[in-house]
Phi, psi and omega in degrees: 000139179286128177284150175247119177262125182200169171290159178297327178298316179297320178299318180293322174303312181299320180297309183295316182295328178286314186283333183255001181245190179266134181284131171209167182297338180276340184256359185277072178266314184287320174210175183206163174241131180301141177266147357284149178274098183272339179227115184297341180273000177299124182294148180285160174260125183276135178284155180270111177262133171248103185266156180212163173267122180309131186113345180267164179248152175204173181238141172239101187065235180266003184264126174273129182244126174251131181251147184222126179290136176227158181272139179202166179292340174255122182298156177087004181298145187218138170259158184225153169233120179255123181249113179257178183294329185237003179197166177227144186227129176252142180230123185287331193064188174281131184205166177206159175254344187267005182274180182295339178238037179299332179297327177296319178298313182297318180297320179292320178298318178298321180292317179299319181301328181296338181270355177048062182295148179286323188228139177237120170268111189242126177291149182216039182307321185240036182299336182270358182257133180269325186257140177228117176286150181263170176296327178294325176299316179299316181296313182297315183290320179293318179296323181299316181278329181294326180300328185275348184273129180253006180236208184289137173247125176252127179246122182249113176212163183300129183297338180275352182272088182290338178288323175291323175302313180296321178302312182285335173294318178296321177296316179300315181295321181293329181266005182057042173248174173246145181266119181267121181241156178284168178296325178293320175301315181298319179298315180295316181298318180295315183292316180292333179294348177282344182276130186306316185291346182252356185295330179273357181257315185267139180277168170287149177293346178271004178304137183294346179269002184245136171240146178250124186274128176254109180273164176275135179225157173050262185289341182077011184249009181062030177287139182305325183289350177286344190250150176292162185302319183293336182279331194298325182297332182282343181295331184261005177297142181297338180256019175279129183228161179252181184298327183295327177295315179297318181300324183272348183231044187298329181277002181240010187229141163246116185264121176276102183224133177263180177305324184282353176252004192299333181291347176294340179295340178300317180277332180284330178052066180301136181276166177304135182102353176288155183228161181233113179261109179270120184233054181231169178290159178293152178298138182237012172208171186297321181297319179291327177295322177295319179298322179297319177298319178294318178301313181299325177296318177297315183294323176297320181298317181271359179058044176264127176282133184256138173237152179231115176225124185211144171240122186288155174272006185237145180291146176271186187302313184294321179289323177295324176296315179298317181297313182293323180285329177291313180291321172054049178288160179295322181224145176237131175245116179288139174224165176053049181207149176265354182227065182297334182298335181293341178293340180292345177277345185239356179214139187281344182225087182253130175247121180262117181261118180273162178302131180095348179268161179233137177248123178270105184292333181289318183255359181054049181238141179253126180231000000 
């Protein structure tokens, strides 16, 4: 079995997403079931995780691996330096300089530069964007519109972005509201809260500013048997509430709901004057564009005014230029980007590897 090397935070993300989500061949990171699955009760096979604390070194065979913590919208993001017998390779992973822990990214980039890597695999999700809003920008703009709202506030952000969760928790506390989270959100917060580096960031689920939302499933009667095993423990939390509570306390709640939870508004019945703060990235494929159209139809139906405030988890053009020039590798290979050619403006030796091609790092040859 192939080992997975990751931070402990990444392992916990994989665990929660597997246990609280739907199993498919694309989501089986934490564990898997051999195909074909002839018996749904067949227990999964757990993958072997080798976890480390970012900043530590370890070896994979003859390769020395140095890990470096970087800031991203998903906690636990890591950059790497691989040192082989005849070459060295740096990999940025997903990263940003404009986030709440951008200083960690800069420090890691400076450290990687000291090793003078031959090759840099550099992410370029936002290589075409010059401006990057910060988490503080999101907080200020969201707070500005939330202050004016006297009814229900719905906040839509990526469930894995714990920094955005903290932003809206702070907004809720400042407005003397409570933040309503889904059971899956609660599960993730609890598991990540076990990590030492996140204990001062994430609150306890018993925090007076947090509510856990219990949705109706299956029979619609809130029977324990309607819920999966991982959900049931949250049903008895003292701060677990149903739609009727939200409906009756709309001016005291900020509900964390994504597009996939939007049908919960049927039971919540948002009153006139309620708002929807969308704090996610723009759609980047046809399927997501269709989802946006569906979301807008729901919002029109409930007469919710939509606002959009977002800070990306990826560095923009100017920061990518700074990163590539600081590391100053002999060769740069763009990854995770739809516009690799733009890297030629920020690095003098860019090699674009197309699907099906192979790059020999030892001889610097593309085949």
